[in-house]
C-alpha positions in Angstrom: -0.1 0.5 0.0 1.5 3.4 -0.7 2.1 5.9 2.2 0.9 9.1 1.5 3.8 11.8 1.6 2.2 12.6 5.1 3.1 9.8 6.6 6.5 9.4 6.4 8.3 8.1 8.8 10.6 10.6 10.8 14.1 9.5 12.0 15.7 10.7 14.5 19.4 10.7 14.6 21.8 11.7 17.5 25.3 12.5 16.7 28.2 12.4 18.8 30.7 14.2 17.4 33.9 16.7 18.3 34.4 19.8 15.6 38.0 19.3 15.2 37.5 15.3 14.3 38.1 14.9 10.3 36.2 11.4 11.0 33.4 13.1 12.2 33.1 15.4 8.7 33.5 11.9 6.4 30.5 10.4 8.5 28.5 13.6 8.2 28.8 13.5 4.5 28.3 10.5 4.1 24.8 10.2 6.4 23.8 13.5 4.1 24.0 11.1 1.3 22.3 8.5 2.6 19.6 10.9 4.2 19.3 12.5 0.6 18.6 9.3 -1.4 16.2 8.1 1.5 14.3 11.0 1.9 11.3 9.8 -0.8 11.0 7.1 2.0 11.2 9.2 5.4 11.9 12.1 7.2 14.8 13.3 9.1 16.0 14.9 12.3 19.5 14.6 12.6 20.8 17.0 16.5 24.3 17.7 17.2 25.6 16.8 20.5 29.3 17.3 22.3 32.0 15.6 22.1 36.0 16.0 23.8 38.3 14.5 21.9 40.7 16.3 23.6 38.9 18.3 26.5 42.4 19.7 28.0 43.6 21.1 24.7 44.5 25.3 24.9 42.0 27.5 24.2 44.0 30.2 22.7 44.3 27.3 19.5 48.5 26.1 19.1 49.5 25.2 15.4 47.9 22.1 14.1 50.2 20.6 12.3 52.7 20.6 15.6 50.2 19.4 17.3 49.7 16.4 15.4 52.8 15.2 14.8 54.1 15.5 18.4 50.9 13.8 19.6 51.3 10.6 17.1 54.6 11.2 15.7 55.6 12.8 12.6 56.3 9.5 10.4 52.6 8.4 11.6 51.1 11.8 11.7 52.4 12.1 7.4 50.7 9.0 6.7 47.7 9.6 8.5 47.3 13.3 6.9 48.2 11.7 3.2 45.0 9.4 4.1 42.9 11.9 4.9 43.4 13.8 2.5 42.6 10.8 -0.4 39.3 10.7 1.4 38.3 14.2 1.4 39.5 14.0 -2.1 36.7 11.5 -2.9 34.2 13.1 -1.3 35.0 16.5 -3.2 37.0 18.5 -0.5 40.1 20.1 -0.2 41.4 18.5 3.3 43.6 22.1 4.9 46.1 21.5 7.6 47.3 24.8 7.9 46.0 27.1 10.8 44.8 26.3 14.5 44.0 23.8 16.5 42.8 24.1 20.7 39.7 23.6 22.5 36.2 22.7 21.8 34.2 24.0 24.0 33.2 27.3 22.4 32.4 25.5 19.4 30.0 23.0 21.1 28.5 26.3 23.4 27.5 27.0 19.9 26.4 24.4 18.1 24.3 23.5 21.6 22.9 26.8 21.5 22.1 26.1 18.2 19.4 23.7 18.2 16.9 26.3 20.1 16.5 27.6 16.1 16.0 24.9 14.6 18.0 21.0 13.8 18.5 22.5 10.5 20.2 25.3 11.2 22.4 23.9 14.0 23.0 20.9 11.3 23.9 24.1 8.5 26.1 25.7 11.3 28.4 22.5 11.2 29.1 22.0 7.8 29.3 25.8 8.0 31.9 24.8 11.2 33.6 21.8 9.3 34.4 23.8 5.9 36.1 26.5 8.5 38.4 24.1 10.4 39.2 21.9 7.4 39.4 23.3 4.1 40.3 26.7 5.2 42.5 26.6 7.8 40.8 28.7 10.4 40.3 27.9 13.6 37.4 27.1 15.6 38.1 28.6 18.7 38.6 31.9 17.4 35.2 33.7 18.5 35.2 36.4 15.0 35.5 32.3 12.7 32.3 31.6 15.2 30.0 34.6 14.6 30.7 34.7 11.1 29.7 31.2 11.1 26.3 32.1 13.2 25.5 35.1 10.6 26.3 32.9 7.5 23.7 29.8 8.4 21.0 32.8 10.0 21.7 31.9 14.3 20.9 34.9 16.3 21.8 35.5 19.9 25.3 34.3 19.4 27.1 37.4 20.0 25.1 37.4 23.4 26.4 33.4 23.8 30.1 33.9 23.3 30.4 36.7 24.9 30.0 35.6 28.0 32.7 32.6 28.8 30.3 30.2 31.7 27.2 30.7 29.1 26.1 28.0 27.6 28.4 25.4 29.1 25.9 23.6 31.8 24.2 22.7 28.4 26.9 21.3 26.4 28.4 19.3 29.9 24.3 18.2 30.0 24.3 17.0 26.8 27.5 15.3 26.8 26.5 13.6 30.2 23.1 12.6 27.9 24.8 11.3 24.7 28.2 11.0 25.3 29.6 10.0 27.8 29.2 6.5 27.5 31.0 6.0 24.2 34.4 6.1 23.5 35.1 7.2 20.1 33.9 9.6 17.0 31.4 10.1 15.0 28.7 8.0 17.4 25.3 7.8 15.3 23.0 6.4 17.0 19.4 5.9 14.6 15.7 5.9 16.1 17.1 5.4 19.5 17.7 2.2 18.9 20.8 1.8 15.9 24.2 2.4 16.7 26.4 3.0 14.2 30.2 4.0 14.4 33.5 6.1 12.2 33.1 7.4 9.0 31.0 4.6 7.8 29.9 4.7 3.6 25.9 6.1 3.6 24.7 2.0 2.5 25.1 1.0 6.1 22.9 4.4 7.0 20.5 3.6 4.4 20.3 0.1 6.2 19.5 1.0 9.6 16.8 3.5 8.0 15.3 0.1 6.4 15.9 -1.7 9.5 14.0 1.0 11.8 
């Protein structure tokens, strides 16, 4: 029996991710491909939740290349980067390793806050911050970068939020506690509260989960 458009099942997808995790970028792109090809069957609501790969990262930002070389060693770093560049190219993006990396709390404050203005805006913001950080060498701990991204996707009140260093931290911690505290790697996707998918999986894996739901 054919379903009318109004009866499409809504699939809710909760994503735990960090804004400096390249696999989260890859996962988001692949999820989006899966969603685009299943839109005639389902409606989707994608919600983003904070995760901290490196909670002690400095707020002021450090050179990305230096930081990762120290963390993984120069040889492993080069291997990882060329692998990521290939994967990004395959998705139609240039992977840019220039610029700074650092603490992601402010980006998570903004993303968590953006949800109050609709999950579509939250998703658009995550997209914009991903492009800023992974493809344009911008530092997402920089308030101006965050404000520009918020303005670009039409989020109101970002200036007020970010000018108070304490505002929104409790909300981020609550979200972390609820969605991300029991997982040990990102990206982590919870599909309709039932199916868990981890890592930068191909679109087919998401499509199978949508069907299973």
